[in-house]
N, CA and C of each residue as an Amber inpcrd file, in Angstrom:
protein
   231
 103.6440000 168.0640000 194.1380000 103.6760000 169.3440000 194.4610000
 104.0170000 170.2270000 193.1610000 103.0830000 171.1660000 193.0680000
 103.4300000 171.8030000 191.8950000 104.1670000 173.1730000 191.8330000
 104.9990000 173.3300000 190.8360000 105.2730000 174.9880000 190.9580000
 104.4110000 175.8920000 190.7400000 104.2210000 177.2290000 191.3930000
 103.3770000 178.2510000 190.7360000 103.6940000 178.5280000 189.1010000
 104.9780000 178.6430000 188.5940000 105.0060000 178.9300000 187.4520000
 104.7530000 177.7420000 186.4380000 104.1460000 176.7800000 186.7450000
 103.8320000 175.9140000 185.9240000 102.2530000 175.8110000 185.9270000
 101.7030000 176.8140000 186.5640000 100.2980000 176.4510000 186.6060000
  99.4620000 177.6220000 185.7990000  98.7240000 177.0930000 185.1530000
  98.1470000 178.1190000 183.8190000  96.9020000 178.7940000 184.5810000
  96.9700000 179.9430000 184.2160000  95.7990000 180.8770000 184.3170000
  94.4910000 180.4200000 183.8570000  93.3320000 180.8810000 184.4420000
  92.2320000 180.2320000 184.2590000  92.0510000 180.9540000 182.2570000
  92.7050000 182.1730000 182.1260000  92.6070000 182.7210000 180.8080000
  93.3820000 181.7060000 179.8410000  94.6050000 181.4950000 180.5880000
  95.2110000 180.4190000 179.6890000  94.5350000 178.9990000 179.3490000
  94.0210000 178.4640000 180.2530000  93.4650000 177.2510000 180.2210000
  92.2780000 177.2390000 179.4850000  91.6920000 178.0670000 179.3830000
  90.4720000 178.5310000 178.1600000  90.8000000 178.4560000 177.0850000
  92.1940000 179.0050000 176.7510000  92.5150000 179.2470000 175.1930000
  93.2070000 177.9030000 174.7350000  93.9260000 177.3610000 175.9520000
  94.4690000 176.1030000 175.7230000  93.3440000 174.9920000 175.5910000
  92.0420000 175.1490000 176.0630000  91.0120000 174.0530000 176.0770000
  90.7120000 174.3850000 174.5270000  90.1400000 175.7190000 174.2190000
  89.6310000 175.9770000 172.7990000  90.3900000 175.7800000 171.5200000
  91.8390000 175.6550000 171.7230000  92.7570000 175.1640000 170.7850000
  92.7700000 173.5680000 170.6920000  92.6800000 172.8880000 171.6100000
  92.7310000 171.3950000 171.6710000  91.3310000 170.8270000 170.9360000
  90.5070000 171.6080000 171.4600000  89.2180000 170.9970000 170.6730000
  89.4840000 171.0810000 169.1550000  89.7420000 172.5770000 168.7040000
  89.9650000 172.7770000 167.3930000  90.9510000 171.8190000 166.8400000
  91.9800000 171.5370000 167.5610000  93.0770000 170.5890000 167.0090000
  92.3920000 169.2630000 166.5110000  91.8020000 168.9390000 167.6590000
  91.3140000 167.7010000 167.5590000  90.2950000 167.3590000 166.4610000
  89.4250000 168.0890000 166.1680000  88.3310000 168.2730000 165.2280000
  89.1830000 168.6620000 163.7530000  90.4110000 169.0540000 163.7710000
  90.7950000 169.7200000 162.5090000  90.8500000 168.6710000 161.5580000
  91.0820000 167.3130000 161.4760000  90.9140000 166.1740000 160.3030000
  89.4440000 166.4400000 159.8660000  88.4590000 166.8980000 160.4210000
  87.0470000 167.2720000 159.5800000  86.9620000 168.0870000 158.4200000
  88.1540000 168.9980000 158.3160000  88.1690000 170.0330000 157.3530000
  87.9330000 171.2710000 157.9700000  88.2060000 172.4140000 157.3650000
  87.9570000 173.7380000 158.3560000  86.7440000 173.7350000 158.6840000
  85.9280000 173.8390000 157.6140000  84.7160000 174.2310000 157.7890000
  83.7370000 173.3950000 158.6510000  84.0260000 172.1360000 158.7570000
  83.2640000 171.1390000 159.7330000  83.8500000 171.3920000 160.9140000
  85.2880000 171.5400000 161.1710000  85.9900000 171.8120000 162.3200000
  85.2870000 172.9040000 163.0100000  85.1780000 174.1100000 162.3190000
  84.7540000 175.1310000 162.8100000  83.6010000 175.1690000 163.6060000
  82.7010000 174.4660000 162.8810000  81.0320000 174.2870000 163.4610000
  81.1560000 173.1390000 164.5450000  81.9030000 172.1300000 164.3490000
  81.8300000 170.9100000 165.4600000  82.4270000 172.0020000 166.7490000
  83.5840000 172.7300000 166.5150000  84.1980000 173.5200000 167.8880000
  83.1700000 174.2160000 168.5030000  82.4650000 175.0310000 167.6430000
  81.7980000 175.8050000 168.1960000  80.4320000 175.3020000 168.7870000
  79.7880000 173.9620000 168.1670000  78.9070000 173.2090000 168.7610000
  79.3770000 172.7990000 170.1140000  80.4180000 172.4120000 170.2640000
  81.2040000 171.6890000 171.4960000  81.0170000 172.8020000 172.5460000
  81.8730000 173.8470000 172.2820000  81.8720000 174.8980000 173.2620000
  80.4030000 175.3050000 173.8020000  79.4550000 175.6820000 172.5330000
  78.1110000 176.1950000 173.2040000  77.5470000 174.9490000 173.8260000
  77.7650000 173.5900000 173.6820000  77.0030000 172.6800000 174.3100000
  77.5610000 172.3770000 175.7120000  79.0980000 171.8420000 175.7300000
  79.8060000 171.8260000 176.7390000  80.0740000 172.7510000 177.9330000
  80.3390000 174.0280000 177.5170000  80.9660000 174.9990000 178.4980000
  79.8850000 175.9200000 179.2230000  80.3960000 175.9850000 180.3260000
  79.0970000 177.1680000 180.8720000  78.9590000 178.5260000 180.3370000
  77.8820000 179.1720000 180.7040000  77.8580000 180.3300000 179.9570000
  79.1610000 181.3480000 180.2710000  79.4470000 181.5330000 181.7190000
  80.8590000 182.3220000 182.0640000  81.9950000 181.8870000 181.1560000
  82.1650000 180.4120000 181.2400000  83.5690000 179.9750000 179.9290000
  82.9970000 180.8040000 178.7270000  82.0910000 180.5800000 177.9420000
  81.6440000 180.9550000 176.9040000  81.7690000 182.3610000 176.8400000
  81.5590000 183.2970000 177.6740000  81.6350000 184.5220000 177.9740000
  82.9740000 185.2540000 177.7390000  83.9190000 184.2960000 178.8580000
  85.0260000 184.4100000 179.0150000  86.1490000 184.2210000 177.5970000
  85.6890000 183.3930000 177.0850000  86.5560000 182.8740000 175.7240000
  86.2510000 183.9080000 174.8390000  84.7700000 184.5650000 174.4000000
  84.9390000 185.3390000 173.5170000  85.6850000 186.7870000 173.9850000
  85.4530000 187.2380000 175.0030000  86.4080000 188.3630000 175.6000000
  87.8140000 187.9350000 175.3610000  88.1460000 186.9410000 175.8500000
  89.8060000 186.5340000 175.3950000  90.0230000 186.7650000 173.9380000
  89.0630000 186.2720000 173.2110000  89.3370000 186.1250000 171.5610000
  89.5710000 187.7380000 171.0380000  88.9260000 188.3520000 171.8350000
  88.9110000 190.0420000 171.5570000  90.3620000 190.9820000 172.1150000
  90.7390000 190.3720000 173.0730000  91.8080000 190.6420000 173.7830000
  92.8830000 190.1260000 173.3340000  93.1280000 188.8740000 172.8840000
  94.2090000 188.2250000 172.7260000  93.7900000 187.8200000 171.2970000
  93.6120000 188.4200000 170.0890000  93.5650000 187.8200000 168.8330000
  94.3200000 186.5710000 168.1670000  95.6680000 186.8730000 168.6020000
  96.4570000 185.8450000 167.9300000  96.7070000 184.5080000 168.9380000
  95.9210000 184.1430000 170.2100000  95.9160000 183.2140000 171.0120000
  95.4430000 182.1220000 170.5230000  94.3450000 182.2020000 169.5700000
  93.6370000 181.3130000 169.4250000  93.8040000 180.6930000 167.6460000
  93.8710000 179.5230000 167.5560000  94.0190000 179.0690000 166.3760000
  93.0560000 179.7280000 165.3850000  93.0850000 179.5320000 164.0270000
  92.0980000 179.9380000 163.1890000  91.1060000 179.1880000 163.4500000
  90.7450000 177.6720000 163.4280000  89.3850000 177.4180000 163.7470000
  89.0660000 177.4970000 164.7850000  89.8820000 177.4360000 166.0390000
  89.1390000 178.3850000 167.2110000  88.7220000 179.4560000 167.4220000
  89.4360000 180.4280000 166.6940000  88.9850000 181.8030000 166.4140000
  87.5710000 181.9820000 165.7150000  87.4800000 181.0170000 164.5800000
  86.1020000 181.2510000 163.8260000  84.9990000 180.6800000 164.6340000
  85.3890000 179.6000000 165.3630000  84.0340000 179.0470000 166.3760000
  83.7460000 179.9290000 167.1690000  84.8520000 180.3380000 168.0150000
  84.2590000 181.7070000 168.9740000  83.5940000 182.4750000 168.5080000
  84.1690000 183.1400000 167.1720000  83.1240000 184.2770000 166.6920000
  81.8580000 183.8020000 166.4540000  81.7070000 182.5120000 166.0020000
  80.4310000 181.9930000 165.6250000  79.4370000 181.7210000 166.7480000
  79.9010000 181.5990000 167.7870000  79.2680000 181.2270000 169.1220000
  78.8740000 182.8440000 169.7760000  79.8920000 183.7910000 169.5180000
  79.3870000 185.2660000 169.8490000  78.4180000 185.8960000 169.0840000
  77.9150000 185.4490000 168.1150000  77.4380000 186.0710000 166.9860000
  75.7690000 185.8230000 167.3890000
């Protein structure tokens, strides 16, 4: 049984996932991690998820790590 207070919102989950991908790829160095994170999101996230993370990045600019934020900017361009 889960407590409602422990359940992440969809927005929180997308931010968490983008940051987790970026964190896992950070060892590649910033430029490669940004490219790889953007590629992963573009390849594996459905269009609705991609559009939502772009919107969330604009609404909550401090929620994403620097690598994740740059990757999201890249996919929105």
